[in-house]
N, C-alpha and C positions, 0 to 999 in steps of 0.2 A: 493345222498350222499352215501358214504360207511357206512354200519351199524357198528358202534363201540359200540353198546349197551352192548355186552358181554364182552368187554375188561375191565380189572380192571384199576383203576386210579393209576398211578405211577409217580414218579419224572422224568421229561424229560428236556433236555437242547439242544439248537442248537446255533451254532455260524456261522454267515455269514459275508461276506465282499463285498465291492464294491470299485473300484478305480476311482477317478475323476482326469483325466489328465488336468492340468492347466498350462497356460503360466506363466512365472516368475512374471509378474505384478499382476496376480490374487493371487498368493501365498502371495505376499507382502501386498495386500489389506486385506487378511484374517488375516495374522499375526499381522498387525499393527492396525487392527480394523477400517479400513477406507472404508468398503463396504457401499455404499450410503443407502441401504435399512436397515442397522442395523447389529447386531452381527450375521453374517451368520452361523457361526459354532454352536452357541447355538440354533438359530432358526431351523437349520437343525436337530439338536439332538431332539428338541421338536417335529418337524414334523415326524421324524422317530418313536418316541414313540406313537404319535397319530395314525399314519398309522398302526403300528403293532396291536394296539387295535381294529382296524376296518378291519383287514384282512378278517375275515369271511363274512363281508358285501360286499367286493369288489371281492373276488374270489369265484365263485359260489359253488364249492364243498368243501370248507373249513368249518370245524366245529367251532362254537364259543367255545373258551376255555379261562379259567381265567389265565391271565399272572401274575405270582407271582414275576417276576423280569425281567427287561429289561434294559440293559446298552449299550449305544452307545459311542464309543470312536473313536478318529481320530489320525492319525500320518502323519506328513508331510514327503514326500519323494522327490527325486530330481526333478521329473516332475509332481508332483501332491499331492493329499492327499488320504490316505487310510482310509475308514470308516469300522468299525467293530461293529456288534451288537451281544450281547449274550442274549438269551431269555430263561426263565425257566418257568415251569408250573408243576402242579400236575394234570394230566388229563389222559383220555383214549386214546389220540392221540398225535402225535408229534407236536413240536413247530417250525419246520424249516421254514414254510411259513411265520410265524410272524417275524422271524429273517431276512429273505430275504426281506420282505416288509419294515422292519425298515431301512435297509441300502439303499434300493432303494429309498424310500421317502426322506431320508436324502440327498442322492446324487442329486436327482431332485431339492430339495430345494436350495442346493448350486448353481446348474446351474441357477435357476431362479433368485437368488439374485445377482449373479455375471454378468449375461449376459448384463445388461445395460452398464457396464463399460469395459468389456473385451470380446474378441471372441476367438474361437478355443478351447472351453471347450469340453471335451469328457468324457462320462461315460463308463467305461470299467470294465470287469471282475467281474460282479455280480455273486457270487457263494457261495455255502454252504461249510463251512470249516469242520464242524463236527456236529454230533448229537449223543446224548446219551439218555438212558432211555428206558422204555417199557420192554416187556417180553423178547425181544432178549438179553437184558443184563443179564438175569437170566438163559439162556440156559446152560445146563451142558454137558460137553463132558466126558462121563464115559466109560471106557473100563476095563473089560468087561461090557456090558450093564446091567442095573438093570433087574433082572428076576421078572416079575410081574404076579399076578394072580387076577382074579375077581370072587367073590362069590355072587350070587344073592339069596336073602332070600325072598321067597314068596310062600305061600301055593297054591295060584291059578295058578301061573306060573309053579310050580313043578308038579301040577296035570294036566297040559296041558289045563287048562281052559282060560288061558290068555297068550299073547305073551310078552316076555321080550323085552323091548325097552331101559330101563334105563341102565341095566348092559351091554347090547350090545353096547350102545353109549360110555360108559366108556372104554370098551375093545378096540373099534375101535380108540378112542382117544389115548390110550396107544400105539397102533400100529404105530401111526404117530410120536411118540416121538423118536428122533434119538438115545437117550441113554437108551431106554427101550426095552426089549424083552417081548412082550405080550404073555404069556404062557397059563396057565390053565384058563378055563372059566366054572364055575360050577353053577348049579341051585339047591338049597336046599329048603325044606319047612322051615317054621319058627319054627325050633326045636333047642334049645340051645345045646343039646348034640351032634347032628349031625354037627352043626357049629363048635363046639370045636374040634371034631374029624377031621374035614376037615382042620381046621387051623393047627393042629398038623402035619397032613400028609404033607401039603404044606411046613411047616417049615423044616421037615426032607428032603424033596425033594430040598431044597435050595432056596425057594422063598424069594427074598429080599423085595418085596412090595406086600402086600395083601390088596385089596380094597373090602369091603363088600358093597353091594347095597341093601338097604331095612332094615326095622326093627328098624329105629331110631326115630320113632314117639311115639305117646301116646296110640295107640290102644292096646287092651289086648294081641294081638299076636306079638307086637313089642318087641322082647326080645334080639335083637342083642347086645345091650349095656350090658345087664346083663350077657350074655354069654361070652363076651370078656373081661369085666373088670377084672375078676380073672386071666386072662392070661397075661394082660399087665404088664410089669415090670417097664417101665418108661413112664408115661403119658406125652404128649406134648400138653398142653391146647391151646397154641397159634394157632395151625393148624386149629382146628375146629372153634376157635374164628374168624379167618380170613375168613373161609368159610361162617359162619353165618353173619358176617358183610357185606360181598359181597352180599349174598343173600337178606339181609334185605333191601338193596337199590332197589331191584327188586320185592320183594314180602314181605308183612308184616308177612307172615306165617313162614318165615325162623327162627324166634325166637323159634319156637316150636320143632325144630330138637334137638335131644339129642346126636348128633354125638360125637364120641370119637376118639382120635388118640394117638398112642403110640408105643413103641418098645417092641418086644419080642426077646431077644437076639439082633442080628444085623438086624432083619427084622422089617420093618415099617408096621403098620396096620392102615388103614383109613376106616372110616365108613361113607358111603354116603347115602342120602335119597333114597327112592324107586321110587319116581316120576322121570320121564325122565328129566323134567326141573330142578328139584332139584339136580339130579346127575350131569347133565351137568354143572350147575352153580358152584357146589362144585369143579368140575374138573378145570373149568376155573379160579376159585379163587386161586387154589393151585399150579397148574403146569405152568411152569416147576420149579418154585422156590423151591418147596418141595424136589426136587431131590438133592438139595445141602446137605441134610442129608447124602447121600451116599458118597459124596466127603469127608465129614468130617470123617465118619466112616472108610473109607479106609485109611485115614491118621493115625487114632488112633483106631485100631481094638478093639472091645468090648472083654473083657477077657473071656466071657462065650458064646460059640456058642450053637445052639440048636440041639439036637440029640435025 
């Protein structure tokens, strides 16, 4: 199975269709309710719902996901009936296979119930019509790209005693974002004054996005939040709430992070944990959706730039 553990849960929808070609007498049986085995359309609808719920059991690499909505409808056409299924979920992976399974099972059920009375039935055009949801819906197309910088806060890394992995992982992830220009990558000791000075320099240089990595915990040297709070002009609590909620489902220690997010002028500052896993999970929780901030800012510029 594909590993979807890092993916956040989002709303997802898929619509699929199948067409069942029927001779005229079969259509008449359906419309008049004279199918010998019973109400074929309603049984087919029920079969489709049951089949969708068991998709993960029948297709080897499908993940079990909770279906929050499944609707199966049908329309009579000149030479048959068109079945359509709309499936919805809030999950880490898409729901298209469930929609396809629903119309497939519904079509097969119609075939089974009609075949004792008529022949010449064909199942045609099983296809996915549309799918929505997931991170792809939140991709931002920004031009010019967001100019980003990463600052790593660690006494041991700054002294050369330890290799930085967390900050490098974040910087490399930024490089893969199509609307981001990954720029400065700095390593500093846990020194509030040096951090504040570096932040001011990056702002003057025009950095749109600044991510600090490290110093968000409870150790005596963890002073990133204390250094940045006086500089933040508009705090955005929901950003780090989202990161902590995402992390809490993966490690119970996420609640101990004191991460802060906010604006300094038109620049967004994010504070990530110093552990590699914590930094990666914070990134996965927030990107690319957090880049929507810059789409909003570029429509309505902040009146005060930083200089």
